[in-house]
ZANUKE-956868 format. One record per residue (C-alpha): y, z, x negated. Coordinates in steps of 0.2 Angstrom, whole numbers, padded with zeros to 4 digits, always signed. Each point is the difference from the previous one (the first is absolute). Example, Ala and Ser with C-alpha at 12.3 -4.5 7.8 and 13.67 -1.06 7.14 Angstrom:
# residues 2
-0022+0039-0062
+0017-0003-0006
***
This chain:
# residues 614
-0023-0033-0023
+0002-0017-0008
+0017-0008-0001
+0004-0018+0005
+0016-0009-0005
+0004-0018+0003
+0015-0011-0002
+0005-0018+0004
+0017-0007-0002
+0013-0006-0013
-0001+0014-0013
-0013+0002-0014
-0014+0009+0009
-0007+0010-0015
+0014+0013-0002
+0000+0003+0019
-0018+0002+0000
-0001+0012-0015
+0014+0011+0007
-0009+0000+0017
-0016+0006-0008
+0010+0014-0009
+0007+0005+0017
-0018+0001+0007
-0007+0010-0014
+0001+0016+0010
-0014-0006+0012
-0013+0003-0014
-0009-0014-0010
-0011-0004-0015
+0004-0018-0004
+0013-0013+0003
+0002-0019+0001
+0011-0014+0005
-0002-0019+0005
+0014-0012-0001
+0001-0019+0004
+0010-0007-0014
+0012-0015+0002
-0014-0012-0004
-0010+0007+0014
-0012+0009-0012
-0007+0016+0007
+0000+0014-0014
-0009+0017+0002
+0003+0014-0012
-0008+0017+0003
-0006+0016-0009
-0006+0017+0002
+0013+0014-0002
+0018+0001+0005
+0013-0013+0004
+0007+0003-0017
-0016-0006-0007
+0001-0016+0011
+0018-0003-0007
-0007+0002-0018
-0014-0012+0004
+0011-0014+0007
+0013+0001-0014
-0006-0017-0007
-0007-0007+0016
+0008-0014+0011
+0007+0011+0014
+0013-0014+0006
+0001-0004+0019
+0009+0005+0016
-0015+0004+0010
-0013+0014-0003
-0010+0015+0005
-0004+0016-0009
-0011+0015+0003
-0005+0018-0006
-0018+0004+0004
-0008+0016+0005
-0018-0003-0003
-0012+0000+0014
-0013-0014-0003
-0003-0001-0019
+0006+0011-0014
+0018-0001-0007
+0000-0014-0013
+0008-0016-0004
-0012-0011+0010
+0001+0010+0016
+0019+0001-0001
+0009-0011+0013
+0005-0014+0002
-0017-0010+0002
-0002-0018-0002
-0011-0011+0011
-0014-0010-0008
+0011-0015-0004
+0014+0012-0006
+0011-0009+0013
+0003+0015+0011
+0005+0018-0004
-0001+0015+0011
+0005+0019-0001
-0007+0012+0013
+0003+0018+0005
-0015+0007+0011
-0019-0002+0001
-0010-0015+0006
-0015+0009+0008
-0011-0015+0002
+0004-0007-0017
-0019+0001-0006
-0005-0012+0014
+0014-0012-0003
-0004+0000-0018
-0018-0004+0002
+0004-0015+0011
+0013-0006-0013
-0012+0002-0015
-0013-0011+0010
+0014-0013+0001
+0002+0000-0019
+0014+0012-0002
+0000+0012-0015
+0009+0017-0002
+0009+0007-0014
+0004+0017+0007
-0008+0014+0010
+0013+0000+0013
+0000-0003+0018
+0017-0009-0002
-0008-0014-0011
-0012-0004+0015
+0015-0003+0011
+0009-0012-0011
-0016-0010-0003
-0003+0000+0019
+0018-0007+0003
-0004-0014-0013
-0017-0004+0008
+0008-0002+0017
+0014-0010-0007
-0011-0012-0010
-0013-0002+0014
+0012-0003+0015
+0014-0009-0009
+0013+0012+0008
+0016+0007-0007
+0000+0017-0010
+0008+0009+0015
-0014-0006+0012
-0013+0005-0013
+0007+0017-0002
+0001+0002+0019
-0018-0006+0002
-0007+0011-0014
+0009+0016+0007
-0009-0003+0017
-0017+0002-0010
+0006+0016-0009
-0005+0018+0006
+0011+0013-0008
+0018+0004-0004
+0012-0011-0010
+0017-0004-0006
+0000-0017-0009
+0011-0012-0009
-0005-0017-0005
+0007-0014-0011
-0006-0017-0004
+0001-0011-0015
+0013-0014+0001
+0009+0009+0014
+0015+0010-0006
+0008+0001+0017
-0012+0011+0009
-0009+0016+0002
-0012+0004+0013
-0002+0018+0006
-0010+0010+0012
-0004+0018+0005
-0012+0010+0010
+0001+0019-0002
+0010-0001-0016
+0018-0002-0001
+0011-0015-0004
+0019-0003+0001
+0010-0016-0003
+0017+0001-0006
+0012-0014+0006
+0012-0007-0013
+0011-0016-0001
-0012-0014-0004
-0013+0013-0006
-0013+0013+0006
-0007+0016-0007
-0017+0007+0004
-0006+0018-0003
-0011+0014+0006
+0015+0010+0004
+0019-0002-0001
+0003+0008-0017
-0001-0016-0010
+0011-0009+0013
+0015+0011+0002
+0008-0006-0016
+0001-0018+0007
+0002+0001+0019
+0001+0013+0014
-0007-0013+0013
-0019+0002+0002
-0014-0006+0012
-0015+0012+0002
-0016-0010+0002
-0011+0007+0014
-0018+0003+0000
-0010-0016+0002
+0014-0011-0005
+0003-0014-0014
+0017-0005-0007
+0004-0017-0007
+0013+0003-0013
+0009-0016-0006
+0016+0000-0009
+0006-0016+0009
-0005+0005+0018
+0003+0015+0012
-0013+0014-0001
-0015-0004+0011
-0011+0014+0006
-0016-0003+0011
-0016+0009+0005
-0017-0006-0005
-0001-0011+0015
+0016-0009-0006
+0011+0007+0014
+0017+0002-0007
+0008+0017+0000
+0018+0004+0004
+0008+0006-0017
+0010+0016+0001
+0012+0003-0015
+0003+0018-0004
+0013+0008-0011
-0006+0011-0014
+0008+0018-0001
-0003+0003-0019
+0009+0000-0016
-0004-0004-0018
+0006+0017-0005
-0014+0008+0011
-0013-0010-0011
+0007+0007-0017
-0004+0016-0008
+0018+0006-0001
-0001+0008-0017
-0016+0010+0004
-0015-0003-0011
-0012-0003+0015
+0002-0006+0018
-0010+0015+0005
+0013+0012-0007
+0014-0010+0007
-0008+0001+0017
-0003+0019-0001
+0018+0002-0004
+0006-0012+0014
-0008+0011+0014
+0016+0009+0005
+0008-0017+0003
-0015-0007+0008
-0002+0014+0012
+0019-0002+0005
-0004-0019+0003
-0015+0005+0010
+0009+0012+0012
+0016-0009+0001
+0005-0004+0018
-0015+0009+0006
+0004+0018-0001
+0017+0006+0008
+0012+0008-0013
-0002+0017+0009
-0019-0001+0002
+0001+0000+0019
-0009-0016+0002
-0012-0013-0008
+0000-0018+0005
-0015-0011-0005
+0002-0016+0010
-0018-0006-0002
-0006+0017+0007
+0013+0001+0014
-0003-0018+0006
-0018+0004+0002
+0001+0019+0004
-0012-0002+0015
-0014-0007-0011
+0002+0016-0011
+0003+0013+0013
-0015-0006+0010
-0011-0003-0015
-0018+0007+0001
+0002+0003-0018
+0009-0007-0016
-0011-0008-0014
+0007-0002-0017
-0008-0014-0011
+0005+0000-0018
-0007+0000-0018
+0004+0010-0016
+0017+0008+0000
+0004-0006+0017
-0016+0009+0006
+0007+0016-0007
+0017-0003+0008
-0010-0003+0017
-0009+0017-0002
+0018+0008+0000
+0005-0010+0014
-0015+0006+0010
+0004+0018-0003
+0019-0003+0005
-0004-0010+0016
-0013+0012+0006
+0010+0015-0004
+0016-0007+0008
-0006-0012+0014
-0017+0007+0005
-0007-0017-0001
-0018-0002-0007
+0001-0009-0017
-0014-0007-0011
+0002-0007-0018
-0012-0014-0005
-0003-0008-0016
+0004-0018+0004
-0014-0006-0011
-0013+0009+0010
+0008-0002+0017
-0006-0017+0006
-0018+0002-0008
-0005+0015+0011
+0002-0008+0017
+0015+0012+0004
+0003+0006+0018
+0018-0007+0004
+0007+0001+0017
+0014-0010+0008
+0011+0015+0001
-0002+0005-0018
+0015-0003-0012
-0005-0006-0017
+0012+0003-0014
-0003-0011-0015
+0008+0006-0016
+0002-0010-0016
+0014-0001-0013
-0002-0019-0003
-0005-0005+0018
-0014-0011-0008
-0014+0013-0003
-0016-0011+0005
-0010+0015+0007
+0015+0006+0011
+0003-0017+0007
-0018-0001+0004
+0001+0016+0009
+0015-0006+0010
-0010-0015+0006
-0014+0011+0006
+0012+0011+0009
+0008-0015+0008
-0016-0006+0006
-0003+0016+0010
+0017-0001+0007
+0009+0014-0009
+0018+0001-0003
+0004-0003-0018
+0014+0008-0009
+0004-0004-0019
+0008+0011-0013
+0003-0011-0016
+0013-0004-0013
+0001-0018-0002
+0010-0010+0013
-0010-0015+0007
-0016+0006-0007
-0017-0004+0009
-0001+0017+0008
+0018-0001+0006
-0004-0016+0009
-0017+0005+0006
+0005+0016+0009
+0008+0002+0017
+0014+0011-0007
+0004+0011-0015
+0011+0008-0012
+0005-0005-0017
+0002+0014-0013
+0014-0009-0009
-0003+0006-0018
+0003-0016-0009
-0013-0009-0011
-0013+0011-0007
-0005-0008-0017
-0011+0014-0008
-0018-0001+0006
-0001+0019+0003
+0010+0002+0016
+0014+0014+0000
+0015-0004+0010
-0011-0009+0013
-0010+0015+0003
+0016+0011+0003
+0007-0014+0011
-0016-0001+0010
+0000+0019+0003
+0018+0000+0005
-0003-0014+0013
-0015+0009+0007
+0011+0016+0002
+0013-0010+0009
-0014-0007+0012
-0006+0017+0003
+0018+0007+0004
+0004-0015+0011
-0017+0002+0010
+0002+0019+0001
+0017-0001+0008
-0005-0014+0012
-0015+0010+0005
+0010+0016+0002
-0012+0010-0011
+0013+0006-0013
+0015+0011+0002
+0017-0006-0006
+0001+0013-0013
-0017-0005-0007
+0005-0018+0001
+0016+0003-0009
-0007+0010-0014
-0012-0014-0005
+0013-0014+0003
+0012+0009-0011
-0014+0003-0012
-0001-0019-0001
+0018-0002-0003
-0001+0013-0014
-0015-0008-0008
+0010-0012-0012
+0008+0016-0007
-0016+0010-0001
-0009-0015-0009
+0014-0001-0012
-0001+0018-0004
-0019-0002-0003
+0004-0014-0012
+0010+0012-0011
-0017+0007-0005
-0003-0016-0010
+0001+0008-0017
-0010+0015+0004
-0014-0011+0007
+0001-0011-0015
-0002+0015-0011
-0014+0007+0011
-0009-0017-0001
-0003+0002-0019
-0010+0015+0003
-0012-0009+0012
+0000-0018-0007
-0018+0001-0007
-0008+0010+0014
-0016-0010+0007
+0001+0006+0018
+0012+0007+0012
-0002+0009+0017
+0015-0001+0013
+0001+0012+0014
+0011+0002+0015
-0001+0006+0018
+0007-0006+0017
+0013-0013-0003
-0002+0001-0019
-0019-0004+0000
+0003-0019+0001
+0014+0002-0013
-0013+0008-0012
-0011-0015+0003
+0015-0012-0003
+0004+0010-0016
-0018-0002-0006
+0000-0019+0004
+0016-0002-0010
-0008+0008-0016
-0016-0010+0000
+0009-0016+0005
+0011-0001-0016
-0007+0012-0012
-0019-0003+0003
-0003+0019+0000
-0013+0005+0014
+0009+0010+0013
-0005+0005+0018
+0011+0008+0014
-0008+0013+0012
+0006+0011+0014
+0003+0017-0010
-0012+0009+0012
-0014-0012-0003
+0000+0004-0019
-0012+0014+0003
-0012-0012+0009
-0005-0009-0016
+0014-0005-0012
+0002+0018-0006
-0016-0003-0010
+0011-0012-0011
+0013+0014-0004
+0001+0006-0018
+0013+0001-0014
-0001-0019-0003
+0004-0004+0018
+0018-0001+0005
+0004+0003+0018
+0016-0006+0008
+0003+0010+0016
+0014-0004+0012
+0005+0018+0006
+0016-0002+0009
+0006+0012+0013
-0009-0003+0017
-0010+0010+0013
-0015+0000-0011
+0008+0004-0017
-0010+0016-0002
-0016-0009+0002
+0005-0012-0014
+0004+0015-0011
-0017+0006+0003
-0007-0017-0005
+0010+0001-0016
-0007+0017-0004
-0018-0007+0002
+0005-0013-0013
+0007+0012-0012
-0015+0012+0002
-0010-0015-0008
+0012-0003-0014
+0007-0016+0008
+0017-0006-0006
+0012-0001+0015
+0015-0011+0001
+0009+0005+0016
+0013-0009+0010
+0010+0014+0009
+0015+0002+0011
+0017+0008-0006
-0001+0019+0002
-0019+0000-0002
-0005+0018-0004
-0019+0000-0003
-0006-0016-0007
+0012+0000-0015
-0009+0016-0005
-0017-0007-0001
+0001-0019-0004
+0000-0006-0018
+0014-0012+0004
+0012-0002+0015
+0010-0015+0006
+0013+0006+0012
+0006-0011+0014
+0014+0002+0013
-0006+0005+0018
+0000-0012+0015
-0008+0001+0017
-0019+0002-0002
-0004-0018+0006
+0012-0007-0013
-0007+0010-0015
-0012-0014-0005
+0014-0011-0004
+0009+0013-0011
-0016+0005-0009
-0006-0018-0003
+0015-0003-0012
-0005+0012-0014
-0018-0005+0002
+0005-0018-0002
+0010+0004-0016
-0015+0011-0006
-0012-0015+0001
+0013-0012-0007
+0003+0010-0016
-0018+0004-0003
-0004-0019+0001
+0015-0004-0012
-0006+0013-0012
-0017-0008+0000
+0008-0017-0003
-0006-0008+0017
+0008-0015+0008
+0008+0010+0013
+0007-0015+0011
-0016-0010-0001
-0015+0012-0002
-0017-0008-0003
-0010-0007+0014
+0013+0003+0013
+0011-0011+0010
+0015+0004+0010
-0004-0011+0015
-0019+0000+0004
-0002-0016+0009
-0018-0002-0002
-0015+0011+0006
***
């Protein structure tokens, strides 16, 4: 949510800032804006509702000169999407400009006090309150801008990542964060600032991640200075980015989502590389093995996650309980901390997040920490907040995921969870070597199996045309495939805006069957497993009520093909890995329906890639 970009150095800031905003478009936004301090010291702000392209058109005849500036894409929280509520925001005297990602929870109280002191407000945002507060403190205490920002943030309740510039000062940007990410890129006499590394990688691979509760003084002629709100200086650790520009381009595909769907054979290879022995005899996850006593002696394992990551965790629950015989619970991170959860010191809490910045999941991690639980992270972005906040973890190594609807991150998360289960089961001695080898070799075969599933692209593209204008869908699955059905339904509604729900197939007759008629398409995952016959019976129940069935079946299927209206045939894998295989055609199905409907597939309405606010 919301994208922040900043630059100070010797180059023209405008093209760097605009390109940075384009890099951050995947995060989801409804307006964009830019503030630049020109060579004469004037502070110019330009902003508008719409896309970054609209901002570029708006600034064509404006003064965008200057070598220091900040830019922003806004995802509306307080105040509707419009030109006035877009960031950056001026202070009352128009001498300070600020951009903000997050929510200031006590903004109303602060605003009331500022109004009493003669301040007026142009927007409905909480962000304008913060910039006005900074100016008020600066003007009444005669302190520096840095000190004013520091003092203002001590009075703020909520989450923020901010960047601030001042009229007359083209050497400096002030940045700060709490529960929302910020990274500083280090150049030669120049600095870059962003919500994540994607706008920075083109210019430098040397970065500093700003930690929670820290402020950065970014001055072109001075070393980077990072302090906490009490002005205690922090030791700066420079990290090297492992990312390339090619990963941020579409590579000939019409959308990032389609590219990322087709990348999955490679990303699964990257995920298992160096972790699964070539003969399937062993799996090594260092983050698990280094803390095996915590896992093996755990009272239970608790997954905390949101959205697609929550679906992956449901599969992880099934795999770990089945293989390791350790009790597992899966919690919505957004609900976890608000229901006074019971957490024991011998619990293991696994936080799952593609970005590693999901606000709800980070908050759940903090609750678990307070109760003394061991925290393990599964995320994709190196150096992310969850990666730094957890005791240990495992990266999924699938590369940058730009499409808002998660695809390769989902399959990467399930792959890592399978490796966790295999590692623990072997250490615990509750899996035979033949069983272990079968699943491990299944992991090694996954890239080939997923590549085979991707060969269904044209068939699914044709099938999508039949169902593009359906108003509702039901997705059904059993066992391991039930979470895959939920994930398939989520993909469809995320990008096509068609209402879809996923259910355990056996639950259909406990309510959802009332919806079945000739206008209700039903996607049934009916691959070979020990409850295949039960799923066949569920399909018969649908057909008896004139439902239209799209079945995802295994090779050599003998029954479902005779009764379903349409069949998608996928290669077989060990049962616990089938959710990965079946998810591929469901991703393609959602994608092509959305394209047929003319949807913005990579940036669906109202959604953000990284949900960094509550």
